[in-house]
Biopython code that builds the backbone (N, CA, C, O; Angstrom):
import numpy as np
from Bio.PDB.StructureBuilder import StructureBuilder

atoms = [
    (1, "MET", "N", (-20.911, 6.153, 9.846)),
    (1, "MET", "CA", (-21.207, 4.820, 9.386)),
    (1, "MET", "C", (-20.755, 3.823, 10.452)),
    (1, "MET", "O", (-19.597, 3.836, 10.867)),
    (2, "ALA", "N", (-21.647, 2.984, 10.880)),
    (2, "ALA", "CA", (-21.328, 1.973, 11.873)),
    (2, "ALA", "C", (-20.533, 0.841, 11.224)),
    (2, "ALA", "O", (-20.782, 0.466, 10.079)),
    (3, "LEU", "N", (-19.580, 0.310, 11.973)),
    (3, "LEU", "CA", (-18.783, -0.801, 11.457)),
    (3, "LEU", "C", (-19.573, -2.088, 11.525)),
    (3, "LEU", "O", (-20.290, -2.334, 12.495)),
    (4, "SER", "N", (-19.447, -2.897, 10.514)),
    (4, "SER", "CA", (-20.121, -4.182, 10.444)),
    (4, "SER", "C", (-19.082, -5.248, 10.146)),
    (4, "SER", "O", (-18.164, -5.020, 9.358)),
    (5, "GLY", "N", (-19.217, -6.398, 10.764)),
    (5, "GLY", "CA", (-18.305, -7.508, 10.504)),
    (5, "GLY", "C", (-18.347, -7.968, 9.063)),
    (5, "GLY", "O", (-17.444, -8.674, 8.614)),
    (6, "TYR", "N", (-19.378, -7.582, 8.330)),
    (6, "TYR", "CA", (-19.490, -7.964, 6.932)),
    (6, "TYR", "C", (-18.880, -6.928, 5.995)),
    (6, "TYR", "O", (-18.724, -7.194, 4.804)),
    (7, "ARG", "N", (-18.533, -5.753, 6.512)),
    (7, "ARG", "CA", (-18.004, -4.696, 5.659)),
    (7, "ARG", "C", (-16.523, -4.424, 5.896)),
    (7, "ARG", "O", (-15.841, -3.935, 4.995)),
    (8, "ILE", "N", (-16.016, -4.725, 7.071)),
    (8, "ILE", "CA", (-14.624, -4.387, 7.355)),
    (8, "ILE", "C", (-13.679, -5.251, 6.523)),
    (8, "ILE", "O", (-13.956, -6.419, 6.250)),
    (9, "MET", "N", (-12.576, -4.658, 6.133)),
    (9, "MET", "CA", (-11.614, -5.363, 5.294)),
    (9, "MET", "C", (-10.201, -4.947, 5.689)),
    (9, "MET", "O", (-9.994, -3.904, 6.310)),
    (10, "TRP", "N", (-9.254, -5.766, 5.324)),
    (10, "TRP", "CA", (-7.838, -5.439, 5.436)),
    (10, "TRP", "C", (-7.292, -5.294, 4.034)),
    (10, "TRP", "O", (-7.720, -5.986, 3.110)),
    (11, "MET", "N", (-6.353, -4.397, 3.888)),
    (11, "MET", "CA", (-5.684, -4.204, 2.616)),
    (11, "MET", "C", (-4.194, -4.456, 2.828)),
    (11, "MET", "O", (-3.591, -3.907, 3.750)),
    (12, "LEU", "N", (-3.616, -5.271, 1.989)),
    (12, "LEU", "CA", (-2.217, -5.658, 2.089)),
    (12, "LEU", "C", (-1.496, -5.193, 0.822)),
    (12, "LEU", "O", (-1.950, -5.465, -0.290)),
    (13, "VAL", "N", (-0.386, -4.499, 0.990)),
    (13, "VAL", "CA", (0.437, -4.042, -0.133)),
    (13, "VAL", "C", (1.782, -4.742, -0.013)),
    (13, "VAL", "O", (2.480, -4.608, 0.992)),
    (14, "MET", "N", (2.137, -5.493, -1.055)),
    (14, "MET", "CA", (3.421, -6.200, -1.098)),
    (14, "MET", "C", (4.180, -5.684, -2.307)),
    (14, "MET", "O", (3.609, -5.549, -3.389)),
    (15, "PHE", "N", (5.454, -5.398, -2.134)),
    (15, "PHE", "CA", (6.201, -4.861, -3.262)),
    (15, "PHE", "C", (7.642, -5.321, -3.258)),
    (15, "PHE", "O", (8.216, -5.671, -2.226)),
    (16, "ASP", "N", (8.204, -5.307, -4.459)),
    (16, "ASP", "CA", (9.612, -5.622, -4.679)),
    (16, "ASP", "C", (10.120, -4.544, -5.631)),
    (16, "ASP", "O", (9.864, -4.600, -6.834)),
    (17, "LEU", "N", (10.829, -3.579, -5.097)),
    (17, "LEU", "CA", (11.304, -2.449, -5.888)),
    (17, "LEU", "C", (12.824, -2.494, -5.983)),
    (17, "LEU", "O", (13.499, -2.843, -5.015)),
    (18, "PRO", "N", (13.363, -2.139, -7.149)),
    (18, "PRO", "CA", (14.828, -2.148, -7.292)),
    (18, "PRO", "C", (15.464, -1.052, -6.442)),
    (18, "PRO", "O", (14.893, 0.026, -6.271)),
    (19, "VAL", "N", (16.648, -1.338, -5.913)),
    (19, "VAL", "CA", (17.366, -0.375, -5.070)),
    (19, "VAL", "C", (18.859, -0.352, -5.431)),
    (19, "VAL", "O", (19.705, -0.137, -4.564)),
    (20, "ARG", "N", (19.176, -0.573, -6.703)),
    (20, "ARG", "CA", (20.576, -0.619, -7.122)),
    (20, "ARG", "C", (21.201, 0.771, -7.207)),
    (20, "ARG", "O", (22.361, 0.955, -6.837)),
    (21, "SER", "N", (20.450, 1.733, -7.684)),
    (21, "SER", "CA", (20.996, 3.083, -7.828)),
    (21, "SER", "C", (20.428, 4.003, -6.746)),
    (21, "SER", "O", (19.466, 3.658, -6.060)),
    (22, "ARG", "N", (21.035, 5.159, -6.613)),
    (22, "ARG", "CA", (20.558, 6.151, -5.637)),
    (22, "ARG", "C", (19.127, 6.587, -5.958)),
    (22, "ARG", "O", (18.315, 6.757, -5.049)),
    (23, "ALA", "N", (18.814, 6.766, -7.231)),
    (23, "ALA", "CA", (17.457, 7.179, -7.643)),
    (23, "ALA", "C", (16.434, 6.089, -7.321)),
    (23, "ALA", "O", (15.327, 6.388, -6.874)),
    (24, "GLU", "N", (16.804, 4.825, -7.549)),
    (24, "GLU", "CA", (15.885, 3.723, -7.239)),
    (24, "GLU", "C", (15.652, 3.619, -5.737)),
    (24, "GLU", "O", (14.525, 3.385, -5.300)),
    (25, "ARG", "N", (16.701, 3.792, -4.951)),
    (25, "ARG", "CA", (16.534, 3.767, -3.485)),
    (25, "ARG", "C", (15.626, 4.898, -3.029)),
    (25, "ARG", "O", (14.786, 4.702, -2.151)),
    (26, "ALA", "N", (15.787, 6.073, -3.612)),
    (26, "ALA", "CA", (14.952, 7.221, -3.250)),
    (26, "ALA", "C", (13.494, 6.955, -3.618)),
    (26, "ALA", "O", (12.591, 7.294, -2.853)),
    (27, "ALA", "N", (13.256, 6.350, -4.787)),
    (27, "ALA", "CA", (11.886, 6.035, -5.201)),
    (27, "ALA", "C", (11.260, 5.003, -4.264)),
    (27, "ALA", "O", (10.093, 5.132, -3.895)),
    (28, "ALA", "N", (12.024, 3.983, -3.878)),
    (28, "ALA", "CA", (11.505, 2.951, -2.965)),
    (28, "ALA", "C", (11.205, 3.547, -1.596)),
    (28, "ALA", "O", (10.168, 3.248, -1.005)),
    (29, "THR", "N", (12.094, 4.379, -1.091)),
    (29, "THR", "CA", (11.871, 5.028, 0.202)),
    (29, "THR", "C", (10.662, 5.951, 0.128)),
    (29, "THR", "O", (9.853, 5.992, 1.056)),
    (30, "GLY", "N", (10.536, 6.686, -0.961)),
    (30, "GLY", "CA", (9.383, 7.561, -1.139)),
    (30, "GLY", "C", (8.081, 6.782, -1.150)),
    (30, "GLY", "O", (7.087, 7.229, -0.578)),
    (31, "PHE", "N", (8.074, 5.622, -1.794)),
    (31, "PHE", "CA", (6.865, 4.799, -1.838)),
    (31, "PHE", "C", (6.528, 4.263, -0.452)),
    (31, "PHE", "O", (5.363, 4.273, -0.056)),
    (32, "ARG", "N", (7.522, 3.800, 0.286)),
    (32, "ARG", "CA", (7.268, 3.319, 1.661)),
    (32, "ARG", "C", (6.713, 4.445, 2.530)),
    (32, "ARG", "O", (5.770, 4.231, 3.291)),
    (33, "ASN", "N", (7.287, 5.633, 2.422)),
    (33, "ASN", "CA", (6.796, 6.768, 3.209)),
    (33, "ASN", "C", (5.387, 7.165, 2.790)),
    (33, "ASN", "O", (4.578, 7.563, 3.629)),
    (34, "PHE", "N", (5.089, 7.058, 1.504)),
    (34, "PHE", "CA", (3.742, 7.330, 1.003)),
    (34, "PHE", "C", (2.735, 6.396, 1.674)),
    (34, "PHE", "O", (1.674, 6.836, 2.118)),
    (35, "LEU", "N", (3.072, 5.100, 1.745)),
    (35, "LEU", "CA", (2.167, 4.137, 2.388)),
    (35, "LEU", "C", (1.976, 4.473, 3.868)),
    (35, "LEU", "O", (0.861, 4.407, 4.384)),
    (36, "LEU", "N", (3.056, 4.830, 4.541)),
    (36, "LEU", "CA", (2.938, 5.205, 5.956)),
    (36, "LEU", "C", (2.057, 6.440, 6.121)),
    (36, "LEU", "O", (1.259, 6.510, 7.056)),
    (37, "ASP", "N", (2.193, 7.408, 5.228)),
    (37, "ASP", "CA", (1.366, 8.618, 5.285)),
    (37, "ASP", "C", (-0.111, 8.309, 5.057)),
    (37, "ASP", "O", (-0.979, 9.027, 5.553)),
    (38, "LEU", "N", (-0.400, 7.235, 4.302)),
    (38, "LEU", "CA", (-1.784, 6.820, 4.086)),
    (38, "LEU", "C", (-2.351, 6.044, 5.277)),
    (38, "LEU", "O", (-3.537, 5.717, 5.292)),
    (39, "GLY", "N", (-1.528, 5.753, 6.256)),
    (39, "GLY", "CA", (-2.005, 5.032, 7.433)),
    (39, "GLY", "C", (-1.707, 3.552, 7.431)),
    (39, "GLY", "O", (-2.203, 2.817, 8.284)),
    (40, "PHE", "N", (-0.903, 3.105, 6.486)),
    (40, "PHE", "CA", (-0.515, 1.690, 6.468)),
    (40, "PHE", "C", (0.523, 1.445, 7.549)),
    (40, "PHE", "O", (1.267, 2.349, 7.929)),
    (41, "GLU", "N", (0.565, 0.219, 8.037)),
    (41, "GLU", "CA", (1.562, -0.183, 9.027)),
    (41, "GLU", "C", (2.474, -1.218, 8.398)),
    (41, "GLU", "O", (2.040, -2.057, 7.609)),
    (42, "ARG", "N", (3.735, -1.144, 8.758)),
    (42, "ARG", "CA", (4.705, -2.088, 8.217)),
    (42, "ARG", "C", (4.597, -3.425, 8.936)),
    (42, "ARG", "O", (4.718, -3.497, 10.159)),
    (43, "SER", "N", (4.370, -4.478, 8.166)),
    (43, "SER", "CA", (4.340, -5.833, 8.703)),
    (43, "SER", "C", (5.712, -6.480, 8.523)),
    (43, "SER", "O", (6.227, -7.136, 9.429)),
    (44, "GLN", "N", (6.289, -6.286, 7.350)),
    (44, "GLN", "CA", (7.650, -6.685, 7.031)),
    (44, "GLN", "C", (8.241, -5.558, 6.208)),
    (44, "GLN", "O", (7.549, -4.577, 5.934)),
    (45, "TYR", "N", (9.487, -5.665, 5.808)),
    (45, "TYR", "CA", (10.145, -4.551, 5.131)),
    (45, "TYR", "C", (9.404, -4.116, 3.873)),
    (45, "TYR", "O", (9.332, -2.917, 3.604)),
    (46, "SER", "N", (8.858, -5.027, 3.104)),
    (46, "SER", "CA", (8.135, -4.652, 1.889)),
    (46, "SER", "C", (6.691, -5.150, 1.898)),
    (46, "SER", "O", (6.112, -5.416, 0.845)),
    (47, "VAL", "N", (6.120, -5.272, 3.086)),
    (47, "VAL", "CA", (4.727, -5.685, 3.242)),
    (47, "VAL", "C", (4.058, -4.733, 4.235)),
    (47, "VAL", "O", (4.463, -4.631, 5.393)),
    (48, "TYR", "N", (3.032, -4.043, 3.756)),
    (48, "TYR", "CA", (2.315, -3.071, 4.580)),
    (48, "TYR", "C", (0.836, -3.413, 4.576)),
    (48, "TYR", "O", (0.319, -3.927, 3.584)),
    (49, "LEU", "N", (0.149, -3.131, 5.680)),
    (49, "LEU", "CA", (-1.282, -3.421, 5.741)),
    (49, "LEU", "C", (-2.037, -2.308, 6.439)),
    (49, "LEU", "O", (-1.483, -1.520, 7.205)),
    (50, "ARG", "N", (-3.342, -2.280, 6.139)),
    (50, "ARG", "CA", (-4.197, -1.240, 6.690)),
    (50, "ARG", "C", (-5.613, -1.772, 6.808)),
    (50, "ARG", "O", (-6.096, -2.498, 5.940)),
    (51, "PHE", "N", (-6.266, -1.400, 7.892)),
    (51, "PHE", "CA", (-7.663, -1.704, 8.122)),
    (51, "PHE", "C", (-8.507, -0.721, 7.311)),
    (51, "PHE", "O", (-8.215, 0.475, 7.297)),
    (52, "CYS", "N", (-9.535, -1.204, 6.647)),
    (52, "CYS", "CA", (-10.429, -0.346, 5.861)),
    (52, "CYS", "C", (-11.884, -0.600, 6.271)),
    (52, "CYS", "O", (-12.228, -1.678, 6.755)),
    (53, "ARG", "N", (-12.720, 0.409, 6.067)),
    (53, "ARG", "CA", (-14.121, 0.318, 6.469)),
    (53, "ARG", "C", (-15.010, -0.361, 5.444)),
    (53, "ARG", "O", (-16.213, -0.489, 5.669)),
    (54, "GLY", "N", (-14.460, -0.792, 4.342)),
    (54, "GLY", "CA", (-15.268, -1.480, 3.343)),
    (54, "GLY", "C", (-14.635, -1.425, 1.971)),
    (54, "GLY", "O", (-13.548, -0.876, 1.784)),
    (55, "LYS", "N", (-15.341, -2.007, 1.013)),
    (55, "LYS", "CA", (-14.835, -2.136, -0.341)),
    (55, "LYS", "C", (-14.573, -0.770, -0.986)),
    (55, "LYS", "O", (-13.593, -0.609, -1.714)),
    (56, "GLU", "N", (-15.428, 0.196, -0.726)),
    (56, "GLU", "CA", (-15.261, 1.526, -1.321)),
    (56, "GLU", "C", (-13.952, 2.163, -0.868)),
    (56, "GLU", "O", (-13.241, 2.765, -1.673)),
    (57, "GLN", "N", (-13.633, 2.033, 0.411)),
    (57, "GLN", "CA", (-12.392, 2.613, 0.917)),
    (57, "GLN", "C", (-11.184, 1.866, 0.348)),
    (57, "GLN", "O", (-10.178, 2.496, 0.020)),
    (58, "VAL", "N", (-11.260, 0.559, 0.224)),
    (58, "VAL", "CA", (-10.182, -0.224, -0.375)),
    (58, "VAL", "C", (-9.948, 0.241, -1.810)),
    (58, "VAL", "O", (-8.803, 0.424, -2.222)),
    (59, "GLU", "N", (-11.015, 0.432, -2.566)),
    (59, "GLU", "CA", (-10.879, 0.868, -3.957)),
    (59, "GLU", "C", (-10.267, 2.264, -4.042)),
    (59, "GLU", "O", (-9.472, 2.532, -4.943)),
    (60, "ALA", "N", (-10.622, 3.148, -3.126)),
    (60, "ALA", "CA", (-10.056, 4.500, -3.118)),
    (60, "ALA", "C", (-8.553, 4.451, -2.833)),
    (60, "ALA", "O", (-7.774, 5.132, -3.500)),
    (61, "TYR", "N", (-8.148, 3.655, -1.852)),
    (61, "TYR", "CA", (-6.721, 3.512, -1.558)),
    (61, "TYR", "C", (-5.987, 2.867, -2.735)),
    (61, "TYR", "O", (-4.867, 3.264, -3.059)),
    (62, "ALA", "N", (-6.609, 1.882, -3.370)),
    (62, "ALA", "CA", (-5.975, 1.210, -4.510)),
    (62, "ALA", "C", (-5.707, 2.210, -5.634)),
    (62, "ALA", "O", (-4.641, 2.173, -6.249)),
    (63, "ARG", "N", (-6.655, 3.095, -5.906)),
    (63, "ARG", "CA", (-6.443, 4.107, -6.949)),
    (63, "ARG", "C", (-5.284, 5.030, -6.599)),
    (63, "ARG", "O", (-4.463, 5.348, -7.459)),
    (64, "ARG", "N", (-5.211, 5.462, -5.344)),
    (64, "ARG", "CA", (-4.118, 6.347, -4.925)),
    (64, "ARG", "C", (-2.772, 5.650, -5.027)),
    (64, "ARG", "O", (-1.788, 6.242, -5.470)),
    (65, "ILE", "N", (-2.734, 4.377, -4.611)),
    (65, "ILE", "CA", (-1.478, 3.617, -4.662)),
    (65, "ILE", "C", (-1.054, 3.395, -6.107)),
    (65, "ILE", "O", (0.123, 3.540, -6.436)),
    (66, "GLU", "N", (-2.002, 3.045, -6.971)),
    (66, "GLU", "CA", (-1.669, 2.797, -8.371)),
    (66, "GLU", "C", (-1.057, 4.027, -9.025)),
    (66, "GLU", "O", (-0.189, 3.891, -9.887)),
    (67, "ARG", "N", (-1.483, 5.215, -8.642)),
    (67, "ARG", "CA", (-0.926, 6.449, -9.199)),
    (67, "ARG", "C", (0.470, 6.739, -8.657)),
    (67, "ARG", "O", (1.196, 7.543, -9.241)),
    (68, "SER", "N", (0.859, 6.104, -7.559)),
    (68, "SER", "CA", (2.133, 6.409, -6.899)),
    (68, "SER", "C", (3.179, 5.309, -7.028)),
    (68, "SER", "O", (4.253, 5.415, -6.435)),
    (69, "VAL", "N", (2.895, 4.273, -7.777)),
    (69, "VAL", "CA", (3.840, 3.167, -7.931)),
    (69, "VAL", "C", (5.068, 3.662, -8.702)),
    (69, "VAL", "O", (4.924, 4.298, -9.747)),
    (70, "PRO", "N", (6.266, 3.378, -8.199)),
    (70, "PRO", "CA", (7.485, 3.750, -8.934)),
    (70, "PRO", "C", (7.519, 3.108, -10.316)),
    (70, "PRO", "O", (6.830, 2.121, -10.573)),
    (71, "GLU", "N", (8.324, 3.678, -11.194)),
    (71, "GLU", "CA", (8.369, 3.239, -12.591)),
    (71, "GLU", "C", (8.755, 1.767, -12.734)),
    (71, "GLU", "O", (8.184, 1.053, -13.560)),
    (72, "TYR", "N", (9.714, 1.313, -11.941)),
    (72, "TYR", "CA", (10.186, -0.073, -12.045)),
    (72, "TYR", "C", (9.845, -0.840, -10.775)),
    (72, "TYR", "O", (9.646, -0.250, -9.713)),
    (73, "GLY", "N", (9.781, -2.155, -10.897)),
    (73, "GLY", "CA", (9.502, -3.001, -9.747)),
    (73, "GLY", "C", (8.107, -3.591, -9.831)),
    (73, "GLY", "O", (7.399, -3.437, -10.826)),
    (74, "SER", "N", (7.740, -4.258, -8.777)),
    (74, "SER", "CA", (6.455, -4.951, -8.717)),
    (74, "SER", "C", (5.722, -4.567, -7.438)),
    (74, "SER", "O", (6.297, -4.611, -6.349)),
    (75, "VAL", "N", (4.458, -4.191, -7.570)),
    (75, "VAL", "CA", (3.613, -3.862, -6.424)),
    (75, "VAL", "C", (2.324, -4.649, -6.562)),
    (75, "VAL", "O", (1.678, -4.603, -7.609)),
    (76, "ASN", "N", (1.939, -5.379, -5.508)),
    (76, "ASN", "CA", (0.718, -6.179, -5.502)),
    (76, "ASN", "C", (-0.167, -5.741, -4.351)),
    (76, "ASN", "O", (0.308, -5.495, -3.242)),
    (77, "LEU", "N", (-1.466, -5.645, -4.628)),
    (77, "LEU", "CA", (-2.460, -5.287, -3.613)),
    (77, "LEU", "C", (-3.361, -6.489, -3.366)),
    (77, "LEU", "O", (-3.774, -7.174, -4.302)),
    (78, "LEU", "N", (-3.657, -6.732, -2.112)),
    (78, "LEU", "CA", (-4.543, -7.825, -1.740)),
    (78, "LEU", "C", (-5.513, -7.275, -0.702)),
    (78, "LEU", "O", (-5.097, -6.618, 0.253)),
    (79, "SER", "N", (-6.796, -7.538, -0.884)),
    (79, "SER", "CA", (-7.780, -7.118, 0.108)),
    (79, "SER", "C", (-8.576, -8.343, 0.557)),
    (79, "SER", "O", (-8.932, -9.207, -0.245)),
    (80, "PHE", "N", (-8.837, -8.390, 1.843)),
    (80, "PHE", "CA", (-9.600, -9.524, 2.392)),
    (80, "PHE", "C", (-10.378, -9.072, 3.602)),
    (80, "PHE", "O", (-11.086, -9.872, 4.214)),
]
sb = StructureBuilder()
sb.init_structure("model")
sb.init_model(0)
sb.init_chain("A")
sb.init_seg("    ")
for serial, (resi, resn, name, xyz) in enumerate(atoms, 1):
    if name == "N":
        sb.init_residue(resn, " ", resi, " ")
    sb.init_atom(name, np.array(xyz, "f"), 0.0, 1.0, " ", f" {name:<3s}", serial, name[0])
structure = sb.get_structure()
């Protein structure tokens, strides 16, 4: 599939996860590593972004991320 300026998108994941206990820290670290394994790059400590080839790819990543969100905290996805 050829890239088109009308189809390319960026996906931004912003999160605020609790890190008070050892289990919460492990869950937050696991989530950050999960994003890195998906090809996201760290922009700030809790802000990651990734280039996507279009809306379909953004939706596929969103589904995977939604299944991996830790039990507590806040995770927001933005695509543009």
